[in-house]
C-alpha positions in Angstrom: -78.2 -14.4 -67.1 -78.7 -13.9 -63.4 -76.7 -11.5 -61.2 -74.0 -12.9 -58.9 -74.5 -11.8 -55.3 -71.7 -9.7 -53.8 -69.9 -11.7 -51.2 -69.3 -10.6 -47.7 -65.6 -11.4 -47.8 -62.6 -11.4 -50.1 -61.6 -15.0 -49.7 -59.6 -15.1 -52.9 -57.6 -12.0 -52.1 -54.2 -12.3 -50.5 -54.2 -8.8 -49.3 -54.3 -7.0 -46.0 -56.5 -4.2 -47.5 -59.1 -6.9 -48.4 -59.0 -8.3 -44.9 -59.4 -4.8 -43.4 -62.4 -4.1 -45.7 -64.1 -7.3 -44.4 -64.2 -5.5 -41.0 -64.6 -1.8 -41.8 -65.5 -1.7 -45.5 -69.3 -1.7 -45.2 -70.9 1.5 -46.2 -71.9 2.8 -42.7 -69.0 1.4 -40.6 -66.5 4.1 -41.0 -69.1 6.7 -40.4 -70.0 5.1 -37.0 -66.2 5.0 -36.2 -65.9 8.7 -37.3 -68.7 9.6 -34.9 -67.0 7.7 -32.1 -64.0 9.9 -32.7 -66.2 12.9 -32.5 -67.3 11.7 -29.0 -70.6 10.1 -29.9 -71.1 7.2 -27.6 -74.8 6.4 -27.3 -77.0 4.4 -29.7 -79.6 7.1 -30.2 -77.0 9.8 -30.9 -75.4 7.6 -33.6 -79.0 7.0 -34.9 -80.0 10.6 -35.2 -76.7 11.9 -36.5 -76.2 9.3 -39.2 -79.8 8.8 -40.2 -79.0 5.1 -40.4 -81.7 2.4 -40.2 -81.9 0.9 -36.7 -81.2 -2.7 -37.8 -78.1 -1.5 -39.8 -76.8 0.5 -36.8 -77.3 -2.4 -34.4 -75.5 -4.7 -36.8 -72.6 -2.3 -37.3 -72.2 -1.7 -33.6 -72.2 -5.5 -33.0 -69.5 -6.0 -35.7 -67.4 -3.2 -34.3 -67.6 -4.6 -30.8 -67.0 -8.2 -31.9 -63.9 -7.0 -33.9 -62.5 -5.1 -30.9 -62.8 -1.7 -32.5 -65.4 -0.5 -29.9 -66.0 -1.5 -26.3 -69.6 -1.6 -25.1 -70.1 -0.2 -21.5 -73.3 -0.2 -19.6 -74.0 3.3 -18.2 -77.6 2.6 -16.9 -79.2 -0.6 -15.6 -82.9 0.3 -15.7 -83.8 0.5 -18.5 -80.5 -1.0 -19.7 -78.4 1.5 -21.7 -75.0 1.1 -23.2 -72.4 3.4 -24.7 -69.7 2.6 -27.2 -66.0 3.7 -26.8 -63.1 3.3 -29.2 -60.5 0.7 -28.2 -56.8 0.9 -29.0 -57.6 -1.0 -32.2 -60.3 1.6 -33.0 -58.0 4.5 -32.3 -55.5 3.1 -34.8 -58.1 3.9 -37.5 -57.6 7.7 -37.0 -54.9 8.1 -39.7 -57.1 6.2 -42.2 -60.1 8.4 -41.4 -58.0 11.6 -41.5 -56.6 10.6 -44.9 -60.0 9.6 -46.3 -61.6 12.8 -45.0 -58.9 14.9 -46.7 -59.2 13.0 -49.9 -63.0 13.5 -49.9 -62.7 17.2 -49.1 -60.0 17.8 -51.8 -61.6 15.8 -54.6 -65.3 15.3 -53.9 -66.7 17.9 -51.4 -66.9 21.5 -50.7 -63.9 22.5 -48.5 -64.2 23.7 -44.9 -66.8 21.5 -43.3 -64.6 20.5 -40.3 -61.1 21.6 -39.3 -58.7 19.6 -37.1 -56.1 21.5 -35.0 -53.5 20.8 -32.4 -55.3 21.7 -29.1 -52.2 21.7 -27.0 -50.1 24.3 -28.8 -53.2 26.3 -29.7 -52.3 27.0 -33.4 -54.9 28.3 -35.7 -53.5 26.2 -38.5 -55.1 22.9 -39.5 -53.2 19.6 -39.0 -51.3 18.3 -42.0 -52.2 15.2 -44.0 -50.4 12.9 -41.6 -51.8 14.5 -38.5 -48.7 16.7 -38.0 -49.0 20.1 -36.4 -47.7 22.8 -38.7 -46.7 25.0 -35.8 -44.8 22.7 -33.5 -44.0 19.9 -36.0 -45.2 16.9 -33.9 -47.6 14.2 -35.0 -50.6 15.0 -32.8 -52.1 12.2 -30.7 -55.8 11.9 -31.4 -56.7 12.9 -27.9 -55.0 16.3 -28.5 -56.9 17.0 -31.7 -59.4 19.8 -31.5 -62.4 19.6 -33.9 -63.6 22.9 -35.1 -66.6 23.7 -37.3 -65.5 25.0 -40.7 -67.0 27.8 -42.7 -68.8 25.4 -45.0 -70.7 23.7 -42.2 -74.5 24.1 -41.8 -75.0 26.5 -38.9 -78.5 25.4 -38.2 -78.6 21.6 -38.3 -81.7 19.6 -37.3 -80.1 17.0 -35.1 -78.7 17.5 -31.6 -75.3 15.8 -32.4 -74.7 18.2 -35.3 -75.7 21.1 -33.1 -73.3 20.0 -30.4 -70.5 19.7 -33.0 -70.9 23.4 -33.9 -68.7 24.1 -30.8 -65.0 23.4 -30.7 -64.2 20.2 -28.9 -61.5 17.6 -28.5 -61.8 14.3 -30.3 -62.7 11.3 -28.1 -64.3 13.5 -25.3 -67.9 12.5 -24.7 -70.2 14.6 -26.8 -72.8 16.5 -24.7 -76.1 16.7 -26.6 -79.2 18.5 -25.4 -81.8 16.4 -23.5 -84.4 14.9 -25.8 
């Protein structure tokens, strides 16, 4: 008996989760979005940080721009170079990524790879599971979240994006990598 191919949609499902998975449920998609939150904007930086095949990255970026999760902006004409920035629709994925990251850390991973804090009030405490600041009690807007390397993170990574992420930085701010 032959295998049935896995479809690309969930046409028989009357469910908003199924519809969301049609857009962001592919294996690499949320990692591309995660990197966009980290400030990764350029194709080559996504490529080297994720270790993703070129064709897959191109397809994921195309889908994310078509679906209005990323905006594509030309930053150089010759040769043509684009960068990808989260839209309001993409920013709305932050609570999902936060929750998925905490679930992965608590149940699957070693703790302490990355820490998220409230940059404005300067607390040393990590944000709560709903993005709330334990010091001031507010739900922190993603632009006020500071990403810190945790104690479990590799301190000598091979790629320039991972090296740049060893320094504290606010989410969404463009990531500055070393020249290639």
